[in-house]
Jmol script that loads the backbone (N, CA, C; Angstrom):
load data "model"
ATOM      1  N   MET A   1      78.272 133.931-102.194  1.00  0.00           N
ATOM      2  CA  MET A   1      76.381 134.655-102.810  1.00  0.00           C
ATOM      3  C   MET A   1      75.393 133.905-102.348  1.00  0.00           C
ATOM      4  N   VAL A   2      74.904 134.461-102.167  1.00  0.00           N
ATOM      5  CA  VAL A   2      72.979 133.357-102.648  1.00  0.00           C
ATOM      6  C   VAL A   2      72.093 133.754-103.178  1.00  0.00           C
ATOM      7  N   LYS A   3      71.476 134.004-104.261  1.00  0.00           N
ATOM      8  CA  LYS A   3      70.295 134.284-104.297  1.00  0.00           C
ATOM      9  C   LYS A   3      68.702 133.460-103.853  1.00  0.00           C
ATOM     10  N   HIS A   4      68.029 134.528-103.426  1.00  0.00           N
ATOM     11  CA  HIS A   4      66.810 133.492-103.335  1.00  0.00           C
ATOM     12  C   HIS A   4      65.284 134.171-103.658  1.00  0.00           C
ATOM     13  N   ILE A   5      65.309 133.549-104.779  1.00  0.00           N
ATOM     14  CA  ILE A   5      64.024 133.977-105.549  1.00  0.00           C
ATOM     15  C   ILE A   5      62.562 133.220-104.876  1.00  0.00           C
ATOM     16  N   VAL A   6      61.510 133.822-104.929  1.00  0.00           N
ATOM     17  CA  VAL A   6      60.507 133.430-104.813  1.00  0.00           C
ATOM     18  C   VAL A   6      58.611 134.006-105.344  1.00  0.00           C
ATOM     19  N   LEU A   7      58.315 132.841-106.113  1.00  0.00           N
ATOM     20  CA  LEU A   7      57.364 133.055-106.435  1.00  0.00           C
ATOM     21  C   LEU A   7      56.114 133.492-105.849  1.00  0.00           C
ATOM     22  N   TRP A   8      55.151 133.628-105.870  1.00  0.00           N
ATOM     23  CA  TRP A   8      53.341 134.026-105.309  1.00  0.00           C
ATOM     24  C   TRP A   8      52.686 134.333-106.583  1.00  0.00           C
ATOM     25  N   LYS A   9      51.435 133.162-106.241  1.00  0.00           N
ATOM     26  CA  LYS A   9      50.333 133.308-107.484  1.00  0.00           C
ATOM     27  C   LYS A   9      49.319 133.571-105.785  1.00  0.00           C
ATOM     28  N   LEU A  10      48.390 135.019-106.304  1.00  0.00           N
ATOM     29  CA  LEU A  10      47.637 135.392-105.985  1.00  0.00           C
ATOM     30  C   LEU A  10      46.226 134.951-105.659  1.00  0.00           C
ATOM     31  N   LYS A  11      45.646 134.937-104.686  1.00  0.00           N
ATOM     32  CA  LYS A  11      43.917 133.974-105.111  1.00  0.00           C
ATOM     33  C   LYS A  11      42.772 134.141-106.151  1.00  0.00           C
ATOM     34  N   ASP A  12      42.471 133.238-106.645  1.00  0.00           N
ATOM     35  CA  ASP A  12      41.580 133.500-107.434  1.00  0.00           C
ATOM     36  C   ASP A  12      40.036 134.483-107.584  1.00  0.00           C
ATOM     37  N   GLU A  13      40.129 134.817-106.394  1.00  0.00           N
ATOM     38  CA  GLU A  13      39.167 135.358-105.544  1.00  0.00           C
ATOM     39  C   GLU A  13      38.780 137.149-106.016  1.00  0.00           C
ATOM     40  N   LEU A  14      40.306 137.079-105.659  1.00  0.00           N
ATOM     41  CA  LEU A  14      41.245 138.823-106.005  1.00  0.00           C
ATOM     42  C   LEU A  14      40.142 138.777-107.269  1.00  0.00           C
ATOM     43  N   SER A  15      39.681 140.400-107.359  1.00  0.00           N
ATOM     44  CA  SER A  15      39.330 140.973-108.171  1.00  0.00           C
ATOM     45  C   SER A  15      40.943 141.736-109.206  1.00  0.00           C
ATOM     46  N   THR A  16      40.962 142.219-110.598  1.00  0.00           N
ATOM     47  CA  THR A  16      42.277 142.862-110.909  1.00  0.00           C
ATOM     48  C   THR A  16      42.268 143.717-109.929  1.00  0.00           C
ATOM     49  N   GLU A  17      41.529 144.309-109.852  1.00  0.00           N
ATOM     50  CA  GLU A  17      42.125 145.783-109.127  1.00  0.00           C
ATOM     51  C   GLU A  17      41.876 145.387-107.512  1.00  0.00           C
ATOM     52  N   GLU A  18      41.529 144.658-106.757  1.00  0.00           N
ATOM     53  CA  GLU A  18      42.611 144.258-105.310  1.00  0.00           C
ATOM     54  C   GLU A  18      43.874 143.941-106.102  1.00  0.00           C
ATOM     55  N   LYS A  19      44.358 142.526-107.140  1.00  0.00           N
ATOM     56  CA  LYS A  19      45.308 141.887-107.298  1.00  0.00           C
ATOM     57  C   LYS A  19      45.997 142.856-107.882  1.00  0.00           C
ATOM     58  N   ASN A  20      46.044 143.527-107.877  1.00  0.00           N
ATOM     59  CA  ASN A  20      46.877 145.215-108.616  1.00  0.00           C
ATOM     60  C   ASN A  20      47.218 146.426-107.411  1.00  0.00           C
ATOM     61  N   LYS A  21      46.513 146.369-106.421  1.00  0.00           N
ATOM     62  CA  LYS A  21      46.601 146.737-104.919  1.00  0.00           C
ATOM     63  C   LYS A  21      47.488 145.843-103.866  1.00  0.00           C
ATOM     64  N   VAL A  22      47.282 144.410-103.938  1.00  0.00           N
ATOM     65  CA  VAL A  22      48.247 143.957-102.838  1.00  0.00           C
ATOM     66  C   VAL A  22      49.158 143.527-104.033  1.00  0.00           C
ATOM     67  N   LYS A  23      49.593 143.410-105.426  1.00  0.00           N
ATOM     68  CA  LYS A  23      50.869 143.338-105.577  1.00  0.00           C
ATOM     69  C   LYS A  23      51.576 144.958-105.641  1.00  0.00           C
ATOM     70  N   LYS A  24      50.894 145.592-105.579  1.00  0.00           N
ATOM     71  CA  LYS A  24      51.913 147.290-105.193  1.00  0.00           C
ATOM     72  C   LYS A  24      52.198 147.484-104.147  1.00  0.00           C
ATOM     73  N   GLU A  25      51.237 146.869-103.056  1.00  0.00           N
ATOM     74  CA  GLU A  25      51.788 146.459-101.680  1.00  0.00           C
ATOM     75  C   GLU A  25      53.106 146.138-101.355  1.00  0.00           C
ATOM     76  N   LEU A  26      52.678 144.203-101.889  1.00  0.00           N
ATOM     77  CA  LEU A  26      53.718 143.777-101.695  1.00  0.00           C
ATOM     78  C   LEU A  26      55.827 144.109-102.082  1.00  0.00           C
ATOM     79  N   LYS A  27      55.352 144.424-103.261  1.00  0.00           N
ATOM     80  CA  LYS A  27      56.473 145.316-104.184  1.00  0.00           C
ATOM     81  C   LYS A  27      56.931 146.630-103.154  1.00  0.00           C
ATOM     82  N   GLU A  28      56.327 147.407-102.324  1.00  0.00           N
ATOM     83  CA  GLU A  28      56.238 148.692-101.707  1.00  0.00           C
ATOM     84  C   GLU A  28      57.349 147.810-100.148  1.00  0.00           C
ATOM     85  N   GLY A  29      56.509 147.058 -99.517  1.00  0.00           N
ATOM     86  CA  GLY A  29      57.078 146.452 -98.438  1.00  0.00           C
ATOM     87  C   GLY A  29      57.728 146.299 -98.532  1.00  0.00           C
ATOM     88  N   LEU A  30      58.357 145.022 -99.551  1.00  0.00           N
ATOM     89  CA  LEU A  30      59.277 144.398 -99.601  1.00  0.00           C
ATOM     90  C   LEU A  30      60.716 144.985-100.614  1.00  0.00           C
ATOM     91  N   GLU A  31      60.785 145.834-100.730  1.00  0.00           N
ATOM     92  CA  GLU A  31      61.473 146.826-101.062  1.00  0.00           C
ATOM     93  C   GLU A  31      62.135 147.572-100.476  1.00  0.00           C
ATOM     94  N   ASN A  32      61.085 147.911 -98.870  1.00  0.00           N
ATOM     95  CA  ASN A  32      61.542 148.867 -99.014  1.00  0.00           C
ATOM     96  C   ASN A  32      61.900 147.983 -97.053  1.00  0.00           C
ATOM     97  N   LEU A  33      62.551 146.730 -97.136  1.00  0.00           N
ATOM     98  CA  LEU A  33      63.319 146.146 -96.293  1.00  0.00           C
ATOM     99  C   LEU A  33      64.902 146.285 -96.914  1.00  0.00           C
ATOM    100  N   LYS A  34      64.754 146.967 -97.658  1.00  0.00           N
ATOM    101  CA  LYS A  34      66.565 147.171 -97.799  1.00  0.00           C
ATOM    102  C   LYS A  34      67.158 147.916 -96.831  1.00  0.00           C
ATOM    103  N   SER A  35      65.920 148.968 -96.396  1.00  0.00           N
ATOM    104  CA  SER A  35      66.920 150.280 -95.493  1.00  0.00           C
ATOM    105  C   SER A  35      66.172 150.294 -94.137  1.00  0.00           C
ATOM    106  N   LYS A  36      66.918 148.459 -94.183  1.00  0.00           N
ATOM    107  CA  LYS A  36      65.576 148.718 -92.978  1.00  0.00           C
ATOM    108  C   LYS A  36      66.585 146.911 -92.113  1.00  0.00           C
ATOM    109  N   ILE A  37      66.977 146.074 -93.306  1.00  0.00           N
ATOM    110  CA  ILE A  37      67.458 144.598 -92.837  1.00  0.00           C
ATOM    111  C   ILE A  37      68.894 144.854 -93.926  1.00  0.00           C
ATOM    112  N   PRO A  38      70.237 145.046 -92.996  1.00  0.00           N
ATOM    113  CA  PRO A  38      71.189 145.303 -94.006  1.00  0.00           C
ATOM    114  C   PRO A  38      71.910 144.388 -94.539  1.00  0.00           C
ATOM    115  N   GLU A  39      71.284 142.831 -94.357  1.00  0.00           N
ATOM    116  CA  GLU A  39      72.607 141.520 -94.589  1.00  0.00           C
ATOM    117  C   GLU A  39      71.871 141.750 -96.274  1.00  0.00           C
ATOM    118  N   ILE A  40      70.474 142.631 -96.957  1.00  0.00           N
ATOM    119  CA  ILE A  40      69.984 142.404 -97.681  1.00  0.00           C
ATOM    120  C   ILE A  40      71.159 142.826 -99.116  1.00  0.00           C
ATOM    121  N   ALA A  41      71.225 142.108 -99.673  1.00  0.00           N
ATOM    122  CA  ALA A  41      72.337 142.743-100.911  1.00  0.00           C
ATOM    123  C   ALA A  41      72.071 143.602-101.857  1.00  0.00           C
ATOM    124  N   GLU A  42      71.028 143.257-102.491  1.00  0.00           N
ATOM    125  CA  GLU A  42      70.459 142.946-103.426  1.00  0.00           C
ATOM    126  C   GLU A  42      69.108 142.679-103.417  1.00  0.00           C
ATOM    127  N   ILE A  43      67.803 143.499-104.111  1.00  0.00           N
ATOM    128  CA  ILE A  43      66.603 143.144-103.323  1.00  0.00           C
ATOM    129  C   ILE A  43      65.497 143.660-105.190  1.00  0.00           C
ATOM    130  N   LYS A  44      64.766 143.078-105.556  1.00  0.00           N
ATOM    131  CA  LYS A  44      64.120 143.404-106.572  1.00  0.00           C
ATOM    132  C   LYS A  44      62.842 142.551-106.719  1.00  0.00           C
ATOM    133  N   VAL A  45      61.692 143.315-106.931  1.00  0.00           N
ATOM    134  CA  VAL A  45      60.402 142.833-106.518  1.00  0.00           C
ATOM    135  C   VAL A  45      59.488 143.032-107.990  1.00  0.00           C
ATOM    136  N   ASN A  46      59.173 142.161-109.053  1.00  0.00           N
ATOM    137  CA  ASN A  46      58.762 142.165-110.024  1.00  0.00           C
ATOM    138  C   ASN A  46      57.225 142.061-110.552  1.00  0.00           C
ATOM    139  N   ILE A  47      55.653 143.170-110.080  1.00  0.00           N
ATOM    140  CA  ILE A  47      54.657 142.322-110.390  1.00  0.00           C
ATOM    141  C   ILE A  47      53.995 143.006-111.799  1.00  0.00           C
ATOM    142  N   GLU A  48      55.240 143.350-112.787  1.00  0.00           N
ATOM    143  CA  GLU A  48      54.781 143.229-113.758  1.00  0.00           C
ATOM    144  C   GLU A  48      55.495 142.053-115.339  1.00  0.00           C
ATOM    145  N   GLY A  49      54.301 140.948-114.814  1.00  0.00           N
ATOM    146  CA  GLY A  49      54.951 139.939-115.707  1.00  0.00           C
ATOM    147  C   GLY A  49      53.930 139.844-117.001  1.00  0.00           C
ATOM    148  N   MET A  50      54.555 139.209-118.108  1.00  0.00           N
ATOM    149  CA  MET A  50      54.291 139.405-119.523  1.00  0.00           C
ATOM    150  C   MET A  50      52.484 138.392-119.259  1.00  0.00           C
ATOM    151  N   GLU A  51      51.335 138.489-120.316  1.00  0.00           N
ATOM    152  CA  GLU A  51      50.712 137.678-120.141  1.00  0.00           C
ATOM    153  C   GLU A  51      50.488 136.384-120.089  1.00  0.00           C
ATOM    154  N   GLY A  52      51.607 135.832-120.638  1.00  0.00           N
ATOM    155  CA  GLY A  52      51.285 134.028-120.187  1.00  0.00           C
ATOM    156  C   GLY A  52      52.255 133.556-118.877  1.00  0.00           C
ATOM    157  N   SER A  53      52.394 134.665-117.987  1.00  0.00           N
ATOM    158  CA  SER A  53      53.170 134.497-116.658  1.00  0.00           C
ATOM    159  C   SER A  53      51.809 133.489-115.913  1.00  0.00           C
ATOM    160  N   THR A  54      51.976 132.398-115.091  1.00  0.00           N
ATOM    161  CA  THR A  54      51.606 131.744-114.138  1.00  0.00           C
ATOM    162  C   THR A  54      51.730 132.412-112.812  1.00  0.00           C
ATOM    163  N   VAL A  55      52.801 133.489-112.887  1.00  0.00           N
ATOM    164  CA  VAL A  55      52.704 133.639-111.353  1.00  0.00           C
ATOM    165  C   VAL A  55      52.358 135.158-111.844  1.00  0.00           C
ATOM    166  N   ASP A  56      52.350 135.928-110.207  1.00  0.00           N
ATOM    167  CA  ASP A  56      51.881 137.357-110.078  1.00  0.00           C
ATOM    168  C   ASP A  56      53.296 138.092-109.448  1.00  0.00           C
ATOM    169  N   VAL A  57      53.479 138.242-109.002  1.00  0.00           N
ATOM    170  CA  VAL A  57      55.098 138.330-108.267  1.00  0.00           C
ATOM    171  C   VAL A  57      56.014 137.497-107.994  1.00  0.00           C
ATOM    172  N   LEU A  58      56.855 138.260-108.691  1.00  0.00           N
ATOM    173  CA  LEU A  58      58.329 137.213-108.504  1.00  0.00           C
ATOM    174  C   LEU A  58      59.518 138.356-107.964  1.00  0.00           C
ATOM    175  N   LEU A  59      59.672 137.734-106.732  1.00  0.00           N
ATOM    176  CA  LEU A  59      61.186 138.599-105.922  1.00  0.00           C
ATOM    177  C   LEU A  59      62.324 137.722-105.880  1.00  0.00           C
ATOM    178  N   GLU A  60      63.031 138.884-106.296  1.00  0.00           N
ATOM    179  CA  GLU A  60      64.810 138.263-105.874  1.00  0.00           C
ATOM    180  C   GLU A  60      65.470 139.061-105.403  1.00  0.00           C
ATOM    181  N   THR A  61      65.897 137.857-103.990  1.00  0.00           N
ATOM    182  CA  THR A  61      67.237 138.962-103.808  1.00  0.00           C
ATOM    183  C   THR A  61      68.394 138.586-102.968  1.00  0.00           C
ATOM    184  N   VAL A  62      69.527 139.133-103.209  1.00  0.00           N
ATOM    185  CA  VAL A  62      70.997 138.022-103.194  1.00  0.00           C
ATOM    186  C   VAL A  62      71.958 139.001-101.921  1.00  0.00           C
ATOM    187  N   PHE A  63      72.188 137.566-100.965  1.00  0.00           N
ATOM    188  CA  PHE A  63      72.893 137.741 -99.588  1.00  0.00           C
ATOM    189  C   PHE A  63      74.105 137.190-100.141  1.00  0.00           C
ATOM    190  N   GLU A  64      74.641 137.717 -99.175  1.00  0.00           N
ATOM    191  CA  GLU A  64      76.189 137.654 -99.151  1.00  0.00           C
ATOM    192  C   GLU A  64      76.491 136.114 -98.412  1.00  0.00           C
ATOM    193  N   ASN A  65      75.604 135.355 -98.435  1.00  0.00           N
ATOM    194  CA  ASN A  65      75.588 134.162 -97.820  1.00  0.00           C
ATOM    195  C   ASN A  65      74.925 134.000 -97.103  1.00  0.00           C
ATOM    196  N   GLU A  66      74.448 132.118 -96.330  1.00  0.00           N
ATOM    197  CA  GLU A  66      73.290 131.955 -96.148  1.00  0.00           C
ATOM    198  C   GLU A  66      73.475 132.014 -94.637  1.00  0.00           C
ATOM    199  N   ALA A  67      73.717 132.462 -93.898  1.00  0.00           N
ATOM    200  CA  ALA A  67      73.507 133.001 -92.074  1.00  0.00           C
ATOM    201  C   ALA A  67      72.891 133.797 -92.741  1.00  0.00           C
ATOM    202  N   ALA A  68      73.179 135.130 -93.609  1.00  0.00           N
ATOM    203  CA  ALA A  68      72.233 136.288 -94.053  1.00  0.00           C
ATOM    204  C   ALA A  68      71.516 136.361 -94.174  1.00  0.00           C
ATOM    205  N   LEU A  69      70.845 135.029 -95.461  1.00  0.00           N
ATOM    206  CA  LEU A  69      69.481 134.754 -95.942  1.00  0.00           C
ATOM    207  C   LEU A  69      69.179 134.391 -94.430  1.00  0.00           C
ATOM    208  N   LYS A  70      69.141 133.914 -93.597  1.00  0.00           N
ATOM    209  CA  LYS A  70      68.664 133.368 -92.311  1.00  0.00           C
ATOM    210  C   LYS A  70      68.343 134.910 -91.882  1.00  0.00           C
ATOM    211  N   VAL A  71      69.320 136.014 -91.414  1.00  0.00           N
ATOM    212  CA  VAL A  71      68.816 136.903 -90.579  1.00  0.00           C
ATOM    213  C   VAL A  71      67.292 137.192 -91.401  1.00  0.00           C
ATOM    214  N   TYR A  72      67.898 138.102 -92.595  1.00  0.00           N
ATOM    215  CA  TYR A  72      66.698 138.026 -93.273  1.00  0.00           C
ATOM    216  C   TYR A  72      64.926 137.007 -93.165  1.00  0.00           C
ATOM    217  N   ALA A  73      65.196 136.062 -93.583  1.00  0.00           N
ATOM    218  CA  ALA A  73      63.960 135.482 -93.166  1.00  0.00           C
ATOM    219  C   ALA A  73      63.297 135.657 -91.479  1.00  0.00           C
ATOM    220  N   GLY A  74      64.282 135.574 -90.477  1.00  0.00           N
ATOM    221  CA  GLY A  74      63.632 135.287 -89.080  1.00  0.00           C
ATOM    222  C   GLY A  74      63.976 137.151 -88.060  1.00  0.00           C
ATOM    223  N   HIS A  75      63.924 138.823 -89.643  1.00  0.00           N
ATOM    224  CA  HIS A  75      64.141 139.519 -88.932  1.00  0.00           C
ATOM    225  C   HIS A  75      62.494 139.900 -89.341  1.00  0.00           C
ATOM    226  N   PRO A  76      61.714 140.570 -87.924  1.00  0.00           N
ATOM    227  CA  PRO A  76      60.354 141.235 -87.108  1.00  0.00           C
ATOM    228  C   PRO A  76      60.107 142.398 -88.822  1.00  0.00           C
ATOM    229  N   ASP A  77      60.576 142.563 -89.801  1.00  0.00           N
ATOM    230  CA  ASP A  77      60.171 143.500 -90.898  1.00  0.00           C
ATOM    231  C   ASP A  77      59.628 143.002 -91.908  1.00  0.00           C
ATOM    232  N   HIS A  78      60.493 141.806 -91.681  1.00  0.00           N
ATOM    233  CA  HIS A  78      60.363 141.201 -93.378  1.00  0.00           C
ATOM    234  C   HIS A  78      59.396 139.336 -92.486  1.00  0.00           C
ATOM    235  N   VAL A  79      59.096 139.104 -91.605  1.00  0.00           N
ATOM    236  CA  VAL A  79      57.847 138.674 -90.744  1.00  0.00           C
ATOM    237  C   VAL A  79      56.274 139.388 -91.388  1.00  0.00           C
ATOM    238  N   ALA A  80      56.431 141.203 -90.683  1.00  0.00           N
ATOM    239  CA  ALA A  80      55.411 141.346 -90.407  1.00  0.00           C
ATOM    240  C   ALA A  80      54.984 141.587 -92.208  1.00  0.00           C
ATOM    241  N   VAL A  81      55.434 141.675 -92.977  1.00  0.00           N
ATOM    242  CA  VAL A  81      55.715 142.481 -95.122  1.00  0.00           C
ATOM    243  C   VAL A  81      54.830 140.304 -95.078  1.00  0.00           C
ATOM    244  N   GLY A  82      54.881 139.731 -94.639  1.00  0.00           N
ATOM    245  CA  GLY A  82      54.617 138.725 -94.503  1.00  0.00           C
ATOM    246  C   GLY A  82      53.273 138.271 -94.054  1.00  0.00           C
ATOM    247  N   THR A  83      52.960 138.289 -93.123  1.00  0.00           N
ATOM    248  CA  THR A  83      51.975 138.175 -92.172  1.00  0.00           C
ATOM    249  C   THR A  83      50.887 139.303 -92.714  1.00  0.00           C
ATOM    250  N   GLU A  84      51.661 140.167 -93.158  1.00  0.00           N
ATOM    251  CA  GLU A  84      50.385 141.734 -92.881  1.00  0.00           C
ATOM    252  C   GLU A  84      49.977 142.014 -94.856  1.00  0.00           C
ATOM    253  N   LYS A  85      51.056 141.585 -95.718  1.00  0.00           N
ATOM    254  CA  LYS A  85      51.090 141.940 -97.020  1.00  0.00           C
ATOM    255  C   LYS A  85      51.051 140.416 -97.726  1.00  0.00           C
ATOM    256  N   ILE A  86      51.192 139.833 -97.220  1.00  0.00           N
ATOM    257  CA  ILE A  86      51.100 138.215 -98.702  1.00  0.00           C
ATOM    258  C   ILE A  86      50.449 137.531 -98.398  1.00  0.00           C
ATOM    259  N   LYS A  87      50.938 136.523 -96.169  1.00  0.00           N
ATOM    260  CA  LYS A  87      49.773 135.527 -96.746  1.00  0.00           C
ATOM    261  C   LYS A  87      48.349 135.986 -96.739  1.00  0.00           C
ATOM    262  N   PRO A  88      47.686 136.835 -96.289  1.00  0.00           N
ATOM    263  CA  PRO A  88      46.221 136.768 -96.579  1.00  0.00           C
ATOM    264  C   PRO A  88      45.546 136.456 -98.221  1.00  0.00           C
ATOM    265  N   PHE A  89      46.473 136.987 -98.996  1.00  0.00           N
ATOM    266  CA  PHE A  89      46.429 137.397-100.196  1.00  0.00           C
ATOM    267  C   PHE A  89      46.829 136.297-101.055  1.00  0.00           C
ATOM    268  N   MET A  90      47.248 135.092-100.537  1.00  0.00           N
ATOM    269  CA  MET A  90      48.464 134.149-101.318  1.00  0.00           C
ATOM    270  C   MET A  90      47.790 132.825-101.645  1.00  0.00           C
ATOM    271  N   ALA A  91      47.560 132.398-102.518  1.00  0.00           N
ATOM    272  CA  ALA A  91      46.931 131.334-103.390  1.00  0.00           C
ATOM    273  C   ALA A  91      48.142 129.917-102.787  1.00  0.00           C
ATOM    274  N   GLU A  92      49.597 130.519-103.850  1.00  0.00           N
ATOM    275  CA  GLU A  92      50.951 129.506-103.913  1.00  0.00           C
ATOM    276  C   GLU A  92      52.414 130.274-103.837  1.00  0.00           C
ATOM    277  N   ARG A  93      52.982 129.395-103.268  1.00  0.00           N
ATOM    278  CA  ARG A  93      54.098 129.877-102.495  1.00  0.00           C
ATOM    279  C   ARG A  93      55.455 129.347-103.463  1.00  0.00           C
ATOM    280  N   ILE A  94      56.443 129.443-104.060  1.00  0.00           N
ATOM    281  CA  ILE A  94      57.323 128.737-104.923  1.00  0.00           C
ATOM    282  C   ILE A  94      58.917 129.660-104.293  1.00  0.00           C
ATOM    283  N   CYS A  95      59.917 128.797-103.717  1.00  0.00           N
ATOM    284  CA  CYS A  95      61.039 129.511-103.346  1.00  0.00           C
ATOM    285  C   CYS A  95      62.076 128.754-103.818  1.00  0.00           C
ATOM    286  N   TYR A  96      62.379 129.599-104.442  1.00  0.00           N
ATOM    287  CA  TYR A  96      64.132 128.770-104.406  1.00  0.00           C
ATOM    288  C   TYR A  96      65.524 130.047-104.343  1.00  0.00           C
ATOM    289  N   ASP A  97      66.810 128.610-103.821  1.00  0.00           N
ATOM    290  CA  ASP A  97      67.472 129.360-102.664  1.00  0.00           C
ATOM    291  C   ASP A  97      68.550 128.641-103.340  1.00  0.00           C
ATOM    292  N   TYR A  98      69.479 129.603-103.517  1.00  0.00           N
ATOM    293  CA  TYR A  98      70.642 128.466-104.892  1.00  0.00           C
ATOM    294  C   TYR A  98      72.587 130.175-104.443  1.00  0.00           C
ATOM    295  N   GLU A  99      73.314 129.257-103.995  1.00  0.00           N
ATOM    296  CA  GLU A  99      74.951 129.957-104.123  1.00  0.00           C
ATOM    297  C   GLU A  99      75.134 129.995-105.875  1.00  0.00           C
ATOM    298  N   PHE A 100      75.919 131.104-105.596  1.00  0.00           N
ATOM    299  CA  PHE A 100      76.667 131.087-107.368  1.00  0.00           C
ATOM    300  C   PHE A 100      77.358 132.086-106.622  1.00  0.00           C
TER     301      PHE A 100
END
end "model"
wireframe off; spacefill off
backbone 0.3
color backbone group
């Protein structure tokens, strides 16, 4: 099994209201991928970090193997979410993948 974790920090110039809207749309867009990409075994998006958090969004996904992760990474629906709902608002992205 492979876990894919991504953390995003949104741009500072976004207002709190804008950040909340972006986070909600990002969560919805990513979690909806489960029904479109069969390689996703599990997906969770957390947008309710505690006050001391230094990022705005946490994505945790699980895949059967690295090949399934690669299919997800290149899938057109995944790419569309990244292009439309993430990249325009992102200041920083941190990714960590590992086998367990």
